[in-house]
C-alpha positions in Angstrom: -34.4 -4.4 5.8 -32.6 -5.7 3.0 -34.0 -4.7 -0.4 -34.7 -5.5 -3.1 -33.2 -2.2 -4.9 -32.3 -2.3 -8.4 -32.6 -5.0 -11.9 -30.3 -3.6 -14.1 -31.4 -4.6 -18.2 -28.9 -4.9 -21.0 -30.9 -3.2 -23.6 -30.0 -1.9 -27.3 -31.3 1.7 -27.2 -31.3 2.4 -22.9 -32.8 6.3 -23.8 -35.8 4.6 -25.7 -36.2 2.0 -22.4 -36.5 4.6 -20.9 -39.0 6.4 -22.3 -41.5 3.4 -23.3 -41.4 2.7 -19.5 -41.8 6.8 -18.0 -44.7 7.8 -21.2 -46.5 4.1 -21.3 -46.6 2.1 -18.6 -46.4 5.4 -15.9 -43.1 5.1 -14.1 -41.0 8.0 -12.8 -37.3 8.7 -12.8 -35.8 7.7 -10.0 -32.0 8.5 -8.5 -28.8 6.9 -9.8 -30.0 6.4 -13.4 -33.1 4.5 -11.9 -36.4 4.3 -13.0 -39.5 3.1 -11.3 -43.4 3.8 -9.6 -42.0 4.0 -6.0 -38.4 3.9 -3.9 -40.3 1.3 -1.2 -40.2 -0.4 -4.9 -37.4 -2.0 -7.1 -35.7 0.7 -9.8 -34.7 -0.3 -13.3 -31.7 0.9 -15.0 -30.9 0.2 -18.3 -27.4 -0.3 -19.8 -25.9 -0.6 -23.0 -26.5 -3.5 -24.7 -24.2 -4.8 -28.4 -26.5 -8.1 -29.6 -30.5 -7.9 -30.0 -32.3 -9.6 -27.0 -32.7 -13.6 -27.5 -34.7 -15.0 -24.8 -34.9 -18.8 -24.4 -37.5 -20.7 -21.5 -34.7 -21.7 -19.7 -32.9 -17.9 -19.5 -32.4 -17.5 -15.7 -34.1 -14.3 -15.9 -38.0 -14.5 -17.2 -39.9 -11.3 -16.4 -41.4 -8.4 -14.2 -44.3 -8.6 -12.6 -46.9 -4.5 -12.9 -49.1 -5.5 -10.0 -52.7 -2.7 -10.2 -56.5 -3.4 -8.4 -57.9 -3.2 -12.1 -56.5 -5.1 -14.8 -59.5 -4.8 -17.3 -58.5 -0.6 -16.6 -55.2 -1.0 -17.4 -55.5 -3.4 -20.8 -57.8 -0.6 -21.5 -54.6 2.3 -21.3 -52.4 0.2 -23.2 -54.2 -0.6 -26.1 -54.8 2.8 -26.2 -51.8 3.5 -26.0 -50.9 1.2 -29.2 -49.3 -1.7 -27.0 -50.4 -5.1 -28.6 -51.6 -6.9 -25.0 -52.9 -10.6 -24.6 -56.5 -11.3 -23.6 -56.8 -11.1 -19.8 -57.5 -14.4 -18.2 -57.8 -15.6 -14.8 -55.1 -18.8 -15.0 -55.6 -21.5 -13.4 -56.0 -21.0 -9.3 -52.6 -18.5 -9.6 -53.7 -15.1 -10.9 -55.7 -12.8 -12.8 -52.5 -11.6 -15.9 -52.0 -11.0 -18.9 -48.3 -9.6 -20.7 -47.4 -8.4 -23.7 -43.6 -6.3 -24.3 -41.3 -4.0 -24.0 -39.9 -2.1 -27.5 -37.2 -4.7 -27.3 -38.9 -7.9 -26.5 -39.0 -7.8 -22.3 -41.9 -9.7 -21.1 -43.7 -7.9 -18.5 -46.6 -9.6 -16.9 -49.9 -7.3 -15.6 -51.6 -9.0 -12.2 -54.9 -7.9 -10.7 -54.7 -7.7 -7.3 -57.4 -10.4 -6.5 -58.6 -13.3 -8.7 -61.1 -12.6 -11.4 -64.5 -11.3 -10.7 -63.1 -10.2 -7.5 -62.3 -6.4 -6.5 -59.6 -4.6 -5.0 -59.6 -3.4 -1.5 -57.4 -0.9 -2.9 -58.2 2.4 -4.0 -58.4 3.0 -8.0 -56.7 6.0 -10.1 -58.1 6.0 -13.2 -55.9 8.2 -14.1 -52.5 5.8 -13.9 -51.8 2.7 -15.4 -54.5 0.2 -13.7 -55.3 2.3 -11.4 -52.5 2.6 -9.3 -49.2 -0.1 -10.2 -46.8 -1.6 -7.9 -43.4 -3.6 -9.7 -45.1 -6.1 -7.4 -43.1 -8.8 -9.2 -39.6 -9.8 -10.5 -39.1 -13.8 -11.5 -35.9 -15.8 -11.9 -35.3 -19.4 -13.1 -33.8 -22.5 -11.4 -34.0 -26.2 -12.1 -33.2 -27.4 -8.3 -34.7 -25.1 -6.4 -33.5 -26.7 -3.0 -30.4 -24.1 -2.7 -31.6 -21.4 -4.3 -34.5 -22.0 -0.9 -31.8 -22.3 1.5 -30.4 -19.4 0.0 -33.8 -16.6 0.1 -34.4 -18.2 3.4 -31.3 -18.8 5.9 -28.1 -16.6 3.9 -30.8 -13.8 3.1 -33.1 -13.8 5.7 -35.4 -13.0 3.3 -39.0 -14.6 4.1 -41.7 -17.3 2.1 -45.0 -15.6 1.0 -46.0 -18.1 -1.0 -46.1 -21.3 -2.9 -47.7 -22.1 -6.4 -47.4 -25.8 -7.5 -48.6 -25.0 -11.5 -48.0 -29.3 -12.3 -49.6 -29.2 -15.8 -47.5 -26.9 -17.1 -44.8 -28.6 -15.2 -42.9 -25.6 -13.0 -43.6 -24.5 -9.0 -43.8 -20.4 -8.2 -41.9 -19.7 -4.9 -42.3 -15.9 -4.2 -39.5 -14.5 -1.4 -39.6 -11.4 0.1 -37.5 -9.2 2.8 -40.4 -8.3 5.1 -41.6 -9.2 8.6 -45.1 -9.3 7.1 -46.5 -12.8 7.6 -48.9 -14.8 5.2 -52.8 -14.6 6.0 -52.6 -18.5 5.8 -49.4 -20.7 7.3 -50.3 -23.1 4.3 -47.9 -21.5 1.8 -49.1 -23.6 -1.0 -52.9 -21.9 0.4 -55.2 -19.9 -2.2 -55.2 -17.1 0.1 -51.8 -15.8 0.4 -51.7 -15.0 -3.4 -54.2 -12.4 -4.2 -52.2 -12.0 -0.6 -48.6 -11.2 -2.4 -50.1 -9.3 -4.9 -51.0 -6.8 -2.6 -47.7 -5.5 -1.5 -46.5 -2.6 -1.3 -42.9 -3.5 -2.5 -40.7 -6.3 -4.3 -40.8 -9.9 -4.3 -38.5 -12.3 -5.8 -40.7 -15.1 -7.7 -38.6 -18.1 -8.6 -40.0 -20.3 -11.2 -39.0 -23.8 -10.6 -38.5 -25.8 -13.8 -39.5 -29.7 -12.3 -37.5 -30.7 -15.7 -34.3 -28.5 -16.6 -31.2 -29.5 -16.3 -29.7 -26.0 -16.4 -30.7 -22.3 -16.3 -28.9 -19.5 -18.6 -27.6 -16.0 -17.5 -27.0 -13.3 -20.3 -23.6 -12.8 -22.1 -21.8 -10.1 -20.7 -22.1 -8.2 -24.0 -25.5 -9.2 -25.5 -29.1 -7.9 -24.4 -30.7 -9.2 -21.3 -30.3 -9.4 -17.3 -27.5 -8.2 -16.0 -28.0 -8.7 -12.4 -30.5 -7.5 -9.6 -28.8 -5.2 -6.3 -29.3 -6.0 -3.4 -29.0 -3.3 -0.3 -28.8 -3.5 3.3 -27.5 -7.3 3.0 -23.8 -9.0 4.0 -22.9 -12.0 2.2 -20.9 -15.1 0.8 -20.3 -14.4 -3.3 -20.4 -18.5 -3.1 -24.0 -18.2 -3.2 -26.6 -21.1 -3.7 -27.6 -19.1 -7.3 -23.8 -19.1 -8.5 -23.4 -15.6 -8.4 -21.1 -13.2 -7.3 -21.4 -10.2 -4.9 -20.4 -6.6 -5.5 -20.0 -3.6 -2.6 -21.5 -0.9 -5.2 -24.7 -0.1 -4.4 -25.8 3.4 -3.0 -23.4 4.8 -0.3 -21.4 1.7 0.1 -23.9 -1.0 1.2 -23.0 -4.4 0.9 -25.5 -5.3 -2.6 -25.7 -9.0 -4.3 -25.5 -9.6 -7.7 -28.3 -11.9 -8.0 
């Protein structure tokens, strides 16, 4: 099965970023210079950049999301560690969530497995962030969802887990994964598929379709920001709907793609 294997972020101080992700949000060292929670999930590799991170609302890269069984616990743990965290809230019928920034300004979302007031079916380990974190979502942006959808489904062979229109805010969220699992409701817009998606033990690709954007922008090769995402176990053309190149520098010589 192909996997979303590695997110590469270009940062000013890779070692300081590793320390924050390890010591504050509880990730551990993985192979190939990566950091993360579990081998089944995506790992993160920090690479040096020559200028500070300056995110914009139409950047290709938006955020990662860490899913937890107990969001209130996660917020209390982060505040105790000196991290500024926005108060958690139920955002429409999307999820019970909050967000904070890492030391270089990259956005990290915390999302609970279930909506506010509901109890996660997953066990809670109070010694871990939020009772048991998973690097659940990698969120990228697009201005035209049709070629993205064709690329993810037809070329990559991913499955759509959920579609979440957020029309008052001018976007729709699409969730794709390399999995044989089927969402609980055949209607991809069904509410039941949303909490189910946040409980997956692997990393899901979330695409924010900006309804009114003319284009999304990538990162300069020397600037801090999004580098690429490596997909392992899948060979496909570099002429893809995301306008990204293919590479063959993944682990064990497997084919990879640069998201």
